[in-house]
Each structure stands twice: as structure tokens, then as C-alpha cells.
C-alpha positions, 0 to 999 in steps of 0.5 A, spaced: 500 500 500 501 507 499 505 509 505 502 514 510 506 520 509 503 524 515 504 518 520 511 518 518 512 526 518 509 526 525 514 520 527 520 524 525 518 530 529 517 526 535 524 522 534 527 529 533 529 528 526 525 534 523 523 540 526 516 543 524 515 551 524 509 555 522 512 561 517 508 567 517 508 572 511 511 579 512 504 583 513 500 577 514 494 578 518 494 574 525 488 570 522 492 567 516 494 560 517 501 561 514 505 555 511 508 550 515 516 549 514 520 543 516 527 543 517 532 538 519 532 536 527 538 535 531 538 528 531 538 528 523 544 533 524 548 528 528 546 521 525 545 523 518 548 530 516 546 535 511 550 532 505 547 525 505 540 528 505 541 533 499 544 527 495 538 522 498 533 527 495 537 528 489 537 521 488 529 520 489 528 525 484 532 522 479 537 528 479 544 530 480 545 534 487 545 541 486 552 544 486 550 550 489 547 547 495 553 542 496 558 549 495 554 552 500 555 546 505 562 546 504 563 553 506 559 552 512 563 546 514 569 550 513 566 556 517 564 551 523 571 548 523 575 555 523 570 556 529 572 550 532 579 551 531 579 558 534 575 555 541 581 550 542 586 556 542 582 560 547 582 554 552 
């Protein structure tokens, strides 16, 4: 049968693989429902990593991973490494 996507999403939220946020448009009325946005949760960052998620999504879509996204990921990893080096020097 067809997988129950809503149940899977709720399970990933409960297990901290996903974070769910309600995003309101700028100037939107308080009564506006807004949009729901999902992001990687803390557990997915630790256990899987952003690069693997990017590659997995591309594979599912039958595409190559977006080189721009991979470049941004490498830049952010370089910055995190530099910050870690700075903190080690302060000890």
C-alpha cells in the first residue's frame, strides 16, 4: 500500500529528526494560517548530516545534487571548523 506520509512526518518530529515551524508572511494578518516549514532536527544533524540528505533527495528525484547547495555546505563546514579551531586556542 501507499505509505502514510503524515504518520511518518509526525514520527520524525517526535524522534527529533525534523523540526516543524509555522512561517508567517511579512504583513500577514494574525488570522492567516501561514505555511508550515520543516527543517532538519538535531538528531538528523548528528546521525545523518546535511550532505547525505541533499544527495538522498537528489537521488529520489532522479537528479544530480545541486552544486550550489553542496558549495554552500562546504563553506559552512569550513566556517564551523575555523570556529572550532579558534575555541581550542582560547582554552
